[in-house]
N, C-alpha and C positions, 0 to 999 in steps of 0.2 A: 355822282361819282366817287369813288373812295379818296379818301385823304392820302396825300404823297406818304409813304413812307418807306424810308433810306434800312434797308436791312441790315445793313453792316454798320451802323451808326452809333453803335456802342463800340465796335472795333474801333471807327475812328475818333472817339470820345476818349479812348484808351491810347492812342495815339497820341491826341494832344495834349493829355498827363503827361505820358512819357517823354513829349519833349522838354514840355514845362520841365520836368525834373532832369534830365539829360542837359538843357538851358543851365539849370544851377549847378550840377555838376562841373560843366566848362569854365561856371565863373569862380567857381572855387578851386579848381586847378588853375587857371588863371592868376588866384590870389597867392596861391600856393608857390607858384612858379615866379613869382614877381618877389615874394620873398626871400626864397634862395639868390635869385640873383643880385637883390638888395644885400641881402650877406655877403656875398660876394664880393662886391661893392667895398663894403665895410672892410672886409681883410685886405683887398688889394690897397687901399686906401691908408691903413696900416701897417702894413708892409713898406709904402713908400714914405711913410713918416720914420717906419725905423730906419730905413736906406739913408734918410736922409740928416737921421742924428748920426749915423754911424759914419758917416763922410764928415759931417763937423766934427766928430771923436778923432777923425785921423788926422784931420790941420792941425789938432792942438797936442799935445803930451799925452798918450794914452796908456791907461795899463793893461800888459797883456792879459789881467782876467775879464777888464770890461769886452775886450774886442772878442774873447772866445764867448762870452756870454751874449753880446750883437751879435754875433754868430750865430749861434744855436737860437737865438730867437728867430733870425731870418727862416732857418732850417725848420722850425714849426710854422712859422706863418708860410711859406710855401709848402708844407704837408697840407696845413687846414686849408691852402686855395686850391690844392689837387682834388680834396673830400671833397668842398664846397661845391669845386665844379663838377665833379661826380653827381653832387646832391640835385644840382641845375640843370642836366642830361636829363635826369630820370623824371625830375619834375615836367620838363620839356615835352618829354615822353608820353607821361601821364596825359598834357596837356592835350597832345596829337589825338589819343587813343580816344579822349573824351568829345574830342569834337569829331572824327570820324563818328562815332557812336549817336551824336546829337548830327549830323549830317545824313546819316542812313533812318533813322525817325523820321528828319524830315521829310525826307523823299518818302517813305511808305504815307504819312498824313496825307503830302500831296498827292499821292498818287489816288486816295480814298477820298479825297475832297474834289480831284478832276472825275472822278467816277461817279458820284454824287449830282455834280452840276448836272452831266451827263443824262444820268438818270431822272432827274429835276427836268431837264428841259423836254426829255421823251416825253414824260407824263403831260409835262403844261401842254406841250405839240397833241396829244391822245385828249388830254382835257378841252383844248381851242376846238378838235376836230368832233368832237360829242355835243358840244354847246352849237356848235356850227349846222350840224346833223338836227339838234333838236329845234331851231330858228326856222331849218329849213320846212321841218315836219309841221311847225305850226303854220308857217306860210302857205302852204300845201294846202291845209285844211282850211284858212282863211279865201284861199284864190276857189276852191271847188265849191263854199260856201255860196259864192257870189253867183 
């Protein structure tokens, strides 16, 4: 009997490689997302520090120029926080898209693997039937000789 050969093996190998690449892309997107989240946290921490310094300055005698400067710094921080929040959302969207792509490739690979498994089982069942047929023929030949 012929050796088992899955005709779609090259396609399955391609899907395995695509899944590996998709996993890498998800890891990169997750790292980019975490980087953006960390930057946002740093901006929020800096804003908190500026607010604390502004409160302390208000308790003591404060120069009007310093108050204006502190106010403008807070406005800049708020703008940076808004921009960074948008960057976080973009990174999150990119991560979700990469995860969806990974899921699609993984489903395709699993489908091909299940198909390969079914074909293997059918091949093996046919192999066993063939072996049994051969053994039965040998047995009948030996029986008729006696």
